[in-house]
C-alpha positions as CSV (number, residue, x, y, z in Angstrom):
1,M,0.0,0.0,0.0
2,L,1.3,3.5,-0.8
3,A,2.6,5.1,2.3
4,R,0.8,8.0,4.1
5,T,2.9,10.5,5.9
6,D,0.3,12.2,8.1
7,Q,-0.2,9.5,10.8
8,Q,-1.6,10.8,14.0
9,T,-3.5,9.7,17.1
10,G,-6.8,10.5,18.6
11,V,-9.1,9.5,21.5
12,L,-12.5,8.0,21.1
13,R,-14.8,10.3,23.1
14,A,-18.2,8.8,22.5
15,T,-20.3,6.3,20.4
16,R,-23.9,6.3,19.4
17,D,-26.0,3.7,17.5
18,L,-27.7,5.3,14.5
19,T,-29.4,2.0,13.5
20,P,-29.2,-1.6,14.8
21,D,-25.9,-2.1,12.8
22,I,-24.5,1.4,12.2
23,R,-22.6,3.1,15.0
24,L,-21.3,6.7,15.1
25,F,-17.8,7.2,16.6
26,E,-16.7,10.7,17.9
27,I,-12.9,11.0,17.7
28,E,-10.9,13.9,19.3
29,P,-7.7,14.2,17.2
30,A,-4.3,15.4,18.5
31,I,-4.3,17.8,15.6
32,F,-7.6,18.9,14.0
33,T,-7.8,19.7,10.3
34,P,-11.3,20.9,9.1
35,P,-12.5,18.2,6.7
36,P,-14.0,19.1,3.3
37,P,-17.3,17.3,2.4
38,G,-16.5,13.8,1.1
39,S,-13.4,13.4,3.2
40,H,-12.4,10.2,5.0
41,L,-10.1,8.9,7.7
42,D,-7.8,5.8,7.2
43,L,-7.9,4.1,10.6
44,T,-5.5,1.5,11.9
45,V,-7.5,-1.5,13.0
46,R,-6.3,-4.8,14.5
47,I,-7.5,-8.1,12.8
48,E,-6.3,-11.3,14.3
49,E,-3.6,-9.3,16.2
50,R,-2.2,-7.8,13.0
51,P,-2.5,-4.1,12.0
52,D,-4.6,-3.2,9.0
53,T,-6.2,-0.1,7.5
54,R,-9.9,0.7,6.9
55,S,-11.3,3.9,5.4
56,Y,-14.3,5.6,6.9
57,S,-16.1,8.7,5.6
58,I,-16.3,11.7,7.9
59,V,-19.8,12.6,8.9
60,G,-20.9,16.2,9.3
61,A,-19.0,19.5,9.4
62,C,-17.1,18.6,12.6
63,A,-17.3,22.3,13.7
64,D,-16.6,21.3,17.3
65,G,-13.2,19.9,16.4
66,L,-14.3,16.2,16.7
67,Y,-14.2,13.8,13.7
68,R,-17.2,11.6,13.4
69,I,-17.4,8.4,11.4
70,A,-20.1,5.8,11.0
71,V,-19.3,2.1,10.9
72,K,-21.7,-0.6,9.7
73,L,-21.2,-3.9,11.4
74,L,-21.1,-6.3,8.5
75,P,-22.4,-9.9,8.9
76,Q,-19.4,-11.1,6.8
77,S,-16.9,-8.6,8.2
78,R,-13.3,-9.0,7.2
79,G,-12.6,-7.8,10.7
80,G,-12.5,-4.0,10.5
81,S,-16.1,-3.3,11.5
82,A,-16.0,-6.0,14.1
83,Y,-12.9,-4.5,15.6
84,M,-14.4,-1.0,15.6
85,W,-17.5,-2.2,17.4
86,T,-15.3,-3.5,20.3
87,L,-14.0,-0.1,21.1
88,A,-15.3,1.9,24.1
89,P,-14.9,5.6,24.9
90,G,-11.3,6.3,26.0
91,A,-9.7,4.1,23.4
92,R,-6.8,5.5,21.5
93,L,-6.8,5.4,17.8
94,S,-4.2,5.8,15.1
95,F,-5.2,7.2,11.7
96,T,-4.3,9.4,8.7
97,G,-6.3,12.1,7.1
98,P,-8.6,13.7,6.4
99,H,-8.2,12.6,2.8
100,D,-10.4,14.3,0.2
101,T,-10.7,11.7,-2.5
102,F,-14.4,12.3,-3.2
103,P,-14.5,16.1,-3.5
104,L,-17.6,18.2,-3.7
105,G,-17.5,20.8,-6.5
106,T,-18.6,24.3,-5.7
107,G,-20.7,26.8,-7.6
108,R,-22.5,24.3,-9.7
109,P,-26.0,25.2,-11.0
110,D,-27.6,22.0,-9.6
111,Y,-26.7,18.9,-7.6
112,L,-28.2,15.4,-7.5
113,L,-27.0,13.2,-4.6
114,V,-27.8,9.5,-4.5
115,A,-26.9,7.2,-1.5
116,G,-27.5,3.5,-0.9
117,G,-27.3,2.1,2.6
118,I,-24.1,3.0,4.5
119,G,-23.2,5.1,1.4
120,I,-25.1,7.9,3.1
121,T,-22.0,8.8,5.2
122,P,-20.2,11.0,2.7
123,I,-23.5,12.1,1.0
124,Y,-25.0,13.3,4.3
125,T,-22.1,15.7,4.7
126,M,-22.4,16.9,1.1
127,A,-26.1,17.4,1.4
128,T,-26.0,19.4,4.6
129,A,-23.1,21.5,3.3
130,L,-25.1,22.3,0.1
131,A,-28.2,23.1,2.2
132,R,-26.3,25.6,4.4
133,A,-24.9,27.2,1.2
134,G,-28.3,27.6,-0.3
135,A,-27.4,25.5,-3.3
136,R,-30.0,23.9,-5.6
137,M,-29.9,20.2,-4.8
138,R,-31.8,17.0,-4.3
139,L,-30.9,13.8,-2.4
140,V,-32.3,10.3,-3.1
141,Y,-31.6,8.0,-0.2
142,A,-32.3,4.3,-0.6
143,A,-32.1,1.4,2.0
144,R,-33.6,-2.0,2.4
145,R,-35.7,-1.1,5.4
146,A,-36.8,2.1,7.2
147,A,-34.8,0.9,10.2
148,D,-31.6,1.0,8.1
149,L,-32.0,4.8,7.3
150,A,-29.2,6.3,9.4
151,L,-29.4,10.1,9.9
152,V,-32.7,10.3,8.1
153,D,-34.3,12.6,10.8
154,E,-31.4,15.1,10.5
155,L,-31.7,15.0,6.7
156,R,-35.5,15.6,6.8
157,E,-34.9,18.6,9.0
158,A,-32.1,20.0,6.8
159,L,-33.6,19.3,3.4
160,G,-37.3,19.1,3.7
161,E,-38.9,18.3,0.3
162,R,-35.5,18.0,-1.4
163,L,-35.1,14.6,0.3
164,T,-36.6,11.5,-1.3
165,V,-36.4,8.3,0.8
166,I,-36.9,4.9,-0.9
167,T,-37.0,1.4,0.8
168,S,-37.0,-2.0,-0.7
169,E,-39.4,-3.3,2.0
170,T,-42.1,-1.1,0.5
171,G,-41.3,-2.1,-3.1
172,G,-39.5,1.2,-3.9
173,R,-36.7,1.5,-6.5
174,V,-34.5,4.3,-7.4
175,D,-35.4,5.6,-10.9
176,L,-32.0,7.0,-11.8
177,A,-33.0,7.9,-15.4
178,A,-35.9,10.1,-14.1
179,A,-33.7,11.7,-11.4
180,I,-31.0,12.5,-13.9
181,A,-33.6,13.9,-16.4
182,G,-34.6,16.5,-13.7
183,L,-31.0,17.7,-13.2
184,A,-29.9,21.0,-14.8
185,P,-27.8,20.4,-18.0
186,D,-24.5,21.3,-16.3
187,G,-25.5,19.8,-12.9
188,E,-23.4,17.2,-11.1
189,L,-24.4,13.7,-9.8
190,Y,-22.7,12.3,-6.7
191,V,-23.3,8.6,-5.8
192,C,-22.1,6.4,-3.0
193,G,-23.5,2.9,-2.4
194,P,-23.2,-0.7,-3.4
195,I,-21.6,-1.7,-6.7
196,G,-24.9,-2.4,-8.4
197,M,-26.1,1.1,-7.7
198,L,-22.9,2.6,-9.0
199,E,-23.0,0.6,-12.2
200,A,-26.6,1.6,-12.7
201,A,-25.8,5.2,-12.2
202,K,-22.9,5.0,-14.7
203,H,-25.2,3.4,-17.3
204,A,-28.0,5.9,-16.8
205,W,-25.5,8.8,-16.9
206,Q,-24.0,7.6,-20.1
207,A,-27.4,7.1,-21.7
208,S,-28.3,10.7,-20.8
209,G,-25.5,12.0,-22.9
210,R,-24.1,14.2,-20.1
211,R,-20.4,15.1,-19.6
212,P,-18.6,12.1,-17.9
213,E,-16.7,14.4,-15.6
214,N,-20.0,15.6,-14.0
215,L,-20.6,12.1,-12.5
216,R,-18.6,11.5,-9.3
217,F,-18.9,8.4,-7.2
218,E,-17.4,6.4,-4.3
219,T,-17.8,2.8,-3.3
220,F,-17.3,0.9,-0.1
221,G,-15.8,-2.0,-2.1
222,C,-17.4,-5.0,-0.4
223,S,-20.6,-5.7,-2.3
224,G,-20.8,-8.2,-5.2
225,R,-23.3,-10.2,-7.2
226,F,-22.5,-13.5,-5.5
227,P,-22.1,-14.7,-1.9
228,T,-18.7,-14.3,-0.4
229,V,-17.1,-17.8,-0.1
230,P,-13.6,-19.1,0.1
231,F,-11.7,-19.8,-3.1
232,T,-8.2,-20.8,-4.2
233,V,-5.6,-18.7,-6.0
234,A,-2.8,-20.4,-8.0
235,I,0.3,-18.6,-9.2
236,P,2.3,-21.2,-11.2
237,R,5.4,-19.0,-11.8
238,L,5.8,-18.7,-8.0
239,G,4.7,-22.2,-7.3
240,K,2.0,-21.0,-4.9
241,E,-1.5,-22.0,-4.1
242,I,-3.3,-19.7,-1.7
243,V,-6.7,-20.2,-0.1
244,V,-8.6,-16.9,0.3
245,P,-11.1,-17.2,3.2
246,A,-14.4,-15.6,3.2
247,N,-13.3,-12.9,5.7
248,R,-10.2,-11.7,3.8
249,T,-9.6,-10.1,0.5
250,M,-7.5,-11.7,-2.3
251,L,-5.0,-8.9,-1.9
252,D,-4.7,-9.5,1.9
253,A,-4.2,-13.2,1.3
254,L,-1.6,-12.7,-1.4
255,E,0.4,-10.2,0.8
256,A,0.2,-12.6,3.8
257,A,1.6,-15.4,1.5
258,G,4.6,-13.2,0.7
259,V,3.5,-12.1,-2.8
260,A,4.8,-8.5,-3.4
261,M,1.9,-6.3,-4.3
262,I,1.2,-2.7,-5.2
263,S,-2.0,-1.1,-4.0
264,D,-3.5,2.1,-2.8
265,C,-7.3,2.6,-2.5
266,R,-8.3,-1.0,-1.6
267,K,-11.8,-0.1,-2.7
268,G,-11.7,-1.2,-6.4
269,E,-11.2,2.3,-7.7
270,C,-7.6,2.9,-8.6
271,G,-6.6,-0.4,-10.4
272,L,-3.1,-0.5,-9.0
273,C,-3.6,-4.0,-7.5
274,A,-5.0,-5.5,-10.7
275,L,-3.5,-8.8,-11.9
276,P,-3.9,-10.8,-15.1
277,I,-6.2,-13.9,-15.1
278,L,-4.7,-17.0,-16.7
279,A,-7.6,-19.4,-16.0
280,V,-10.6,-19.6,-13.8
281,D,-12.8,-22.5,-12.5
282,G,-15.8,-20.7,-11.2
283,T,-17.3,-17.2,-11.7
284,V,-15.2,-14.0,-11.3
285,D,-17.2,-11.6,-9.2
286,H,-15.9,-8.3,-10.3
287,R,-16.6,-5.8,-7.5
288,D,-14.5,-2.9,-8.7
289,V,-15.5,0.3,-10.5
290,F,-12.1,0.6,-12.3
291,F,-12.7,-1.7,-15.2
292,S,-15.4,-1.2,-17.9
293,D,-18.2,-3.7,-18.4
294,A,-16.4,-4.9,-21.5
295,E,-13.1,-5.4,-19.6
296,K,-14.9,-7.3,-16.9
297,A,-16.7,-9.5,-19.4
298,S,-13.3,-10.4,-20.9
299,N,-12.0,-11.7,-17.6
300,A,-8.5,-10.6,-18.6
301,K,-7.7,-9.0,-15.2
302,L,-9.3,-8.5,-11.8
303,C,-8.8,-6.0,-8.9
304,T,-7.5,-8.2,-6.1
305,C,-8.5,-5.7,-3.4
306,V,-12.2,-6.3,-3.8
307,S,-13.0,-8.9,-6.5
308,R,-13.4,-12.6,-5.8
309,V,-14.3,-15.9,-7.3
310,A,-17.7,-17.4,-6.6
311,G,-16.4,-20.8,-5.6
312,G,-13.6,-22.8,-7.3
313,R,-10.2,-21.7,-8.3
314,I,-8.5,-18.9,-10.2
315,T,-5.0,-18.9,-11.8
316,I,-3.2,-15.6,-12.0
317,D,0.2,-14.2,-12.8
318,T,2.2,-11.4,-11.3
319,A,5.4,-9.7,-12.3
320,D,6.3,-9.2,-8.7
321,R,8.9,-11.4,-7.1
322,Q,8.4,-13.2,-3.8
323,E,9.5,-11.1,-0.9
């Protein structure tokens, strides 16, 4: 992973449950830097007694000098969310940031924000910042159930009729084409949610004929089309066969086995960790937003940080040498 040079510490001051499986963490940093909307912290977590890094979006303006992040406890957690949920006030945390990799443009004629599930965390901050600025904007917020709608009361108060809430339990679906059609010609669309929502947004945006640079998105890099199950990775040139368990990424398993890797985002966005596929017995579950649909269909490469195989075995190559 590319090195960060702004490592610092903080103290967990308080926690609060926003939904049955989403918890808000208030962190007092040693050095506070005001975070722009869309920023995140890269926190050091411990998984099976080894350090690892997880990225969490900053929630709200943090005007009181406290960083707030929201962490969803995932049923098939790779360990990051489970670790975070063990922390109690007073715990010391190590992190870098804020990092602004999902920046909110200013002075646009119109904004459309779309959030799915825990994807509301950066979108909430954008929406409330735009509301304070008096910008023209709308937010579409989708979740499986009403009980999963974190921060919805705060959003209703801040946005009023500019907020549309959709839940699967009532048969609702996000009509992206209609939402985009109502956006001013030079307006921008910001999306954060599961991979299916991001791909649907990209297709709808392309079909609308709008400028590609006016679509901005972020993914949490853990959702796919198939259940998360163990699979085997073979690297013939290195003489290695590596089992990737359900609770670890392919990238993590390769690194643990001594395969030298290059990576950065670990969310399927940058493509640095992509490796060529030589053969596959099973179905490649491409969970990235880096490759195009055509590239995914060719099964020539996969992003090892998020993509998996739905059962079976995959044979890959890497130009890196064993460490």
